[in-house]
N, C-alpha and C positions, 0 to 999 in steps of 0.2 A: 389345333396348331401343334406340330411336333416340337418338342423341346430337347435340345441335345444334352448330353451327359453333364457337361460342365455347368450349363444353366440349371439343370436339375439340382446339382450339388449346391449351387449358389442359393437356390430357393430353399432347400432343406436347411441350410446353415443360417440364412439371414431373412428369409421371407416371414411375413406376418402370419402367425399361426392361429388357426381357429379350430377348436375341437368340434367334430361333426357327430361323433358317436363312439360307442365302446363295443369292441369285439367280445362276445360273451363266452366263446369257447376257448379253452386253453387255461393253463395253470397260472399264468402271469397276466397282469393288467396290460392291455394294449388298446389303442384308440385310433380311429380313423380321423385324420386331420386334413385341413386344407391350408396350403401355404401360398401366399400371393406376394407379388412385388410388381408395382406399376400395373401393367396389363397382362402379366404372366401369372399362371396359377398351376399348381400341381397337387394331387392328393398323395397322402403318405400315411404310413403306419408308424405310430409313436408308441414306444415302449419305455416308460419311465423306470429308472433303476429302483426307485422306492416301491414299485409294484411287483418286483421279482420275489417269488416264493423261495425261502431258504432251501438249499440242497446240501446233502451231506458230502458230495464229492466235487462240487464246484464252489469257488470262493464267492462270498456274498456280494451282491451288486456288481457282478462281472459279466452278466449275460449280454447286456447292451453292447459292451465293448467287443464281445465275441461276434456279434452280428456285424459290426463294422470290419473286423478282421477278416471275416469270410468274404466280404465285398472286396477288400484289398487284394486278397489272394486271387479271386475270380478275375479282377481287373488286370492284375500282373500277368496272369496266364493268357489273357486276351480272349477268354471264353465267353464273357458277358453272360454268365449264368445268374448272378446275384444282382438285383436292382441296386442303383446307387443308394448308399447308406452312410450316414454320418452320426457322430455324437453331437447333440446340442445341449449345451449346459443350462440355458435358460429357456424353459418351455412351460406349458400349462401346469404340469405336476412335477417340475424339477428336471434335473439332468436325465437324459435318456437317448435312445437311438431313434433316428428317423429314417425310414426307408420308403422310396417311391412305391406307391401302391400300383399293382398290376391289375388292370381290368381283365377279368377272367370269368369263366362259367364255374361257379362253386360246385356244380354237380359233377364236374370232370375231375378225376384224380388218377393216380397210378393204376388203380384197379379197374378203371373204365377205359383206359387208353387202348387204341387199336395197336395191331402188331407193329406197323412202321414206327409209331411213336415210341413204343417200348424199345424197339431196336435202336432208336436214336439216343437212348439214355446212357450210352457207354461213357461219355465225358462226365455225366452226373455221378456215376458209380465211382469213377476215378477221383473226382473232386472230393467225394465223401471220404475216400481213403486218405487223401492228403490232409484234410482238415480234421480227420478222426471224428466224424459226425456220430453223435450218440442218439440222434432222434430224427432220422429221415422217415417221416410218416408219408403215407400216400398223398395226403392233401398238401404236402409241402412242395409239390411239383406242380407248377401252374402252366397253362397254355394261354397266351394272350390272343387277341383277335386275329393275329397273323399266324397262329399256331407255333409261335416261338416258345421255347421252354425257358421258364424262370424258376429259380429256387428261393425259398423263403425259410425263415425260422432256423437260425443258426446259433442260438444262444448256448446250446449244449455241444460245443465243438472245442477242439484244440487241447483236450486233456492230454497230459503227458503219458498216461497209461492207456492201453488199448480199450476203446469204448465203443467201437463201431456197432451201431444198431440201425438197421435199415430194412426197408421192404424190397430193395433192389438187389436181389441175388441172381438175377437172370444170367449174368455173365461169369458166374463162379466157375473156375477152372479154365477159362478162356485166356488166351494171350492178350495183353494190352496192346492196342494198335501202335505201331512205331511213331506215327505223327503225334499222338498224345504223349508218348514217352519223351519225345523231343521237347514238347512244351514244358513238362514238369522238370526236365533236365535243365532247361533255360531258367526256370524259376529257382532252381537249387542254388546257383552261384550268387545271385543278389540277396540271398537270405543270410549271407555272412555278416558278422558284426560290423557296425558302423555304416553300412550301406543305407541308402534312402528307404528301401523296402523294409529293412530291419528297423529303422527308426520309426517308420509309420506303424508297423505292427507292434512295436514295443510300447506304444501309447495305450494299447489295449490288452496285450499279452505279456506274461512273464518271460524272462530269458529262457527258462527251462522249457516253456511251451513252444517258443520259436525254434529252439534246438531240436525239439521233438518233431517238428515239421520236417526239418532236414533229415532226421533219421528215417522218417517214414518214406520220404522221397528216395533216399539211398536204398532202402529195402526194396522198393518197387523197381528201381532201376537194376538192382542185382537179380531180382526174380520177377520179371514182368508178366505176372499172371494174376488175374483176379482171384482173391482167396475164396475158399469155401467157408460157410458158416462155422464158427468155432463151437464144437459140441460142449465145451467146458464153461461156456458163458452164454448169456441171453443175447442172440444175434438180431432180434426183432424189437422195434419200439412198441410201446403200448400207450394208447390204442394204435391200431395199424393205420388208421386214416386220420 
């Protein structure tokens, strides 16, 4: 049974939660959970704040909120790249993020995609520029059973300083398509103070981090070209997958 986005969010927020297992790869604790309400059920990835490893450049216990902020931006753009994601205060191991689990083939990732799939990643590359993604690994891009692209793992995003680290440099030097520029231009205006989008983001990000989103969009609109890897800093994540 297909569940629409609002019902998924309702389940993430209020559904009965049962831990099914732990994901063993990754620096932070994350769990596969089942959420149910009446006769509706959905699987999700649960990342408790207390399971986040301390980082020198990101505030402690802030990664779960950044996961939600990435979903908010994806939803505001209308791109549907990030699965529905919420913060849940009361869960098995305390407050954390819950994100709808995407059924996918774990053997597939950026490095195994065919040419048409790689060519369809233009919005992904632009999305990562907007959110300043410091950790776009090859396995963070999923294909569901309908071959739709989904993006996961956005805890290391929205820093005020340039942090872009990604495996997707396929479009470096190319012009950003006008339709995508129009989308981020429409996103720019409601990022102003006191708007609903600003209020929603401010639950998870600092004022300075939201202002930095606006600056990045302004820079992209002024110079609508995908950047080249910066030789002065590490442009790739590690590990790559």
